[in-house]
Biotite code that builds the C-alpha atoms (Angstrom):
import biotite.structure as struc

atoms = struc.array([
    struc.Atom([3.278, 71.122, -12.224], chain_id="A", res_id=1, res_name="UNK", atom_name="CA", element="C"),
    struc.Atom([2.422, 73.397, -15.109], chain_id="A", res_id=2, res_name="UNK", atom_name="CA", element="C"),
    struc.Atom([-1.219, 73.049, -16.150], chain_id="A", res_id=3, res_name="UNK", atom_name="CA", element="C"),
    struc.Atom([-1.015, 75.093, -19.370], chain_id="A", res_id=4, res_name="UNK", atom_name="CA", element="C"),
    struc.Atom([-0.954, 72.067, -21.635], chain_id="A", res_id=5, res_name="UNK", atom_name="CA", element="C"),
    struc.Atom([2.402, 70.831, -20.444], chain_id="A", res_id=6, res_name="UNK", atom_name="CA", element="C"),
    struc.Atom([3.077, 67.202, -21.234], chain_id="A", res_id=7, res_name="UNK", atom_name="CA", element="C"),
    struc.Atom([4.069, 66.819, -17.581], chain_id="A", res_id=8, res_name="UNK", atom_name="CA", element="C"),
    struc.Atom([0.358, 67.081, -16.772], chain_id="A", res_id=9, res_name="UNK", atom_name="CA", element="C"),
    struc.Atom([-1.374, 65.641, -19.811], chain_id="A", res_id=10, res_name="UNK", atom_name="CA", element="C"),
    struc.Atom([1.126, 62.937, -20.705], chain_id="A", res_id=11, res_name="UNK", atom_name="CA", element="C"),
    struc.Atom([0.189, 60.418, -18.013], chain_id="A", res_id=12, res_name="UNK", atom_name="CA", element="C"),
    struc.Atom([-3.524, 61.050, -18.519], chain_id="A", res_id=13, res_name="UNK", atom_name="CA", element="C"),
    struc.Atom([-3.267, 60.624, -22.276], chain_id="A", res_id=14, res_name="UNK", atom_name="CA", element="C"),
    struc.Atom([-1.202, 57.483, -21.791], chain_id="A", res_id=15, res_name="UNK", atom_name="CA", element="C"),
    struc.Atom([-3.937, 55.947, -19.629], chain_id="A", res_id=16, res_name="UNK", atom_name="CA", element="C"),
    struc.Atom([-6.568, 56.947, -22.166], chain_id="A", res_id=17, res_name="UNK", atom_name="CA", element="C"),
    struc.Atom([-4.611, 55.380, -25.034], chain_id="A", res_id=18, res_name="UNK", atom_name="CA", element="C"),
    struc.Atom([-4.113, 52.181, -23.007], chain_id="A", res_id=19, res_name="UNK", atom_name="CA", element="C"),
    struc.Atom([-7.864, 52.059, -22.389], chain_id="A", res_id=20, res_name="UNK", atom_name="CA", element="C"),
    struc.Atom([-8.599, 52.674, -26.070], chain_id="A", res_id=21, res_name="UNK", atom_name="CA", element="C"),
    struc.Atom([-6.246, 49.877, -27.138], chain_id="A", res_id=22, res_name="UNK", atom_name="CA", element="C"),
    struc.Atom([-7.916, 47.475, -24.711], chain_id="A", res_id=23, res_name="UNK", atom_name="CA", element="C"),
    struc.Atom([-11.371, 48.435, -25.963], chain_id="A", res_id=24, res_name="UNK", atom_name="CA", element="C"),
    struc.Atom([-10.302, 48.102, -29.593], chain_id="A", res_id=25, res_name="UNK", atom_name="CA", element="C"),
    struc.Atom([-9.002, 44.598, -28.871], chain_id="A", res_id=26, res_name="UNK", atom_name="CA", element="C"),
    struc.Atom([-12.213, 43.551, -27.102], chain_id="A", res_id=27, res_name="UNK", atom_name="CA", element="C"),
    struc.Atom([-14.654, 45.347, -29.403], chain_id="A", res_id=28, res_name="UNK", atom_name="CA", element="C"),
    struc.Atom([-13.105, 45.495, -32.879], chain_id="A", res_id=29, res_name="UNK", atom_name="CA", element="C"),
    struc.Atom([-16.410, 46.438, -34.543], chain_id="A", res_id=30, res_name="UNK", atom_name="CA", element="C"),
    struc.Atom([-17.116, 49.404, -32.239], chain_id="A", res_id=31, res_name="UNK", atom_name="CA", element="C"),
    struc.Atom([-16.940, 52.872, -33.779], chain_id="A", res_id=32, res_name="UNK", atom_name="CA", element="C"),
    struc.Atom([-13.892, 55.036, -33.221], chain_id="A", res_id=33, res_name="UNK", atom_name="CA", element="C"),
    struc.Atom([-16.107, 57.731, -31.729], chain_id="A", res_id=34, res_name="UNK", atom_name="CA", element="C"),
    struc.Atom([-17.520, 55.365, -29.093], chain_id="A", res_id=35, res_name="UNK", atom_name="CA", element="C"),
    struc.Atom([-14.026, 54.089, -28.276], chain_id="A", res_id=36, res_name="UNK", atom_name="CA", element="C"),
    struc.Atom([-12.778, 57.677, -27.975], chain_id="A", res_id=37, res_name="UNK", atom_name="CA", element="C"),
    struc.Atom([-15.557, 58.714, -25.595], chain_id="A", res_id=38, res_name="UNK", atom_name="CA", element="C"),
    struc.Atom([-15.315, 55.496, -23.564], chain_id="A", res_id=39, res_name="UNK", atom_name="CA", element="C"),
    struc.Atom([-11.581, 56.130, -23.166], chain_id="A", res_id=40, res_name="UNK", atom_name="CA", element="C"),
    struc.Atom([-12.098, 59.619, -21.774], chain_id="A", res_id=41, res_name="UNK", atom_name="CA", element="C"),
    struc.Atom([-11.469, 61.768, -24.827], chain_id="A", res_id=42, res_name="UNK", atom_name="CA", element="C"),
    struc.Atom([-13.778, 64.727, -25.398], chain_id="A", res_id=43, res_name="UNK", atom_name="CA", element="C"),
    struc.Atom([-13.735, 64.507, -29.198], chain_id="A", res_id=44, res_name="UNK", atom_name="CA", element="C"),
    struc.Atom([-12.755, 62.274, -32.075], chain_id="A", res_id=45, res_name="UNK", atom_name="CA", element="C"),
    struc.Atom([-10.162, 64.850, -33.162], chain_id="A", res_id=46, res_name="UNK", atom_name="CA", element="C"),
    struc.Atom([-8.375, 64.828, -29.800], chain_id="A", res_id=47, res_name="UNK", atom_name="CA", element="C"),
    struc.Atom([-8.478, 61.029, -29.755], chain_id="A", res_id=48, res_name="UNK", atom_name="CA", element="C"),
    struc.Atom([-6.993, 60.814, -33.260], chain_id="A", res_id=49, res_name="UNK", atom_name="CA", element="C"),
    struc.Atom([-4.204, 63.281, -32.432], chain_id="A", res_id=50, res_name="UNK", atom_name="CA", element="C"),
    struc.Atom([-3.171, 61.637, -29.152], chain_id="A", res_id=51, res_name="UNK", atom_name="CA", element="C"),
    struc.Atom([-3.600, 58.055, -30.383], chain_id="A", res_id=52, res_name="UNK", atom_name="CA", element="C"),
    struc.Atom([-1.494, 58.704, -33.486], chain_id="A", res_id=53, res_name="UNK", atom_name="CA", element="C"),
    struc.Atom([1.230, 60.407, -31.435], chain_id="A", res_id=54, res_name="UNK", atom_name="CA", element="C"),
    struc.Atom([1.332, 57.496, -28.974], chain_id="A", res_id=55, res_name="UNK", atom_name="CA", element="C"),
    struc.Atom([1.044, 54.578, -31.391], chain_id="A", res_id=56, res_name="UNK", atom_name="CA", element="C"),
    struc.Atom([1.872, 55.873, -34.845], chain_id="A", res_id=57, res_name="UNK", atom_name="CA", element="C"),
    struc.Atom([-1.458, 54.462, -36.054], chain_id="A", res_id=58, res_name="UNK", atom_name="CA", element="C"),
    struc.Atom([-4.552, 56.226, -37.301], chain_id="A", res_id=59, res_name="UNK", atom_name="CA", element="C"),
])
């Protein structure tokens, strides 16, 4: 497995994080995006926005 940013490594992790974010957004619709991002395992709002948009097409 290539760990230099290959999607083979980050893809499954990001997918789990996006799934978690979607579940949190459904349960806590008034929570801030930043709190959802951190609770889902993202290290920043920017990385959350990039991965979430790529996975869902939504911003």
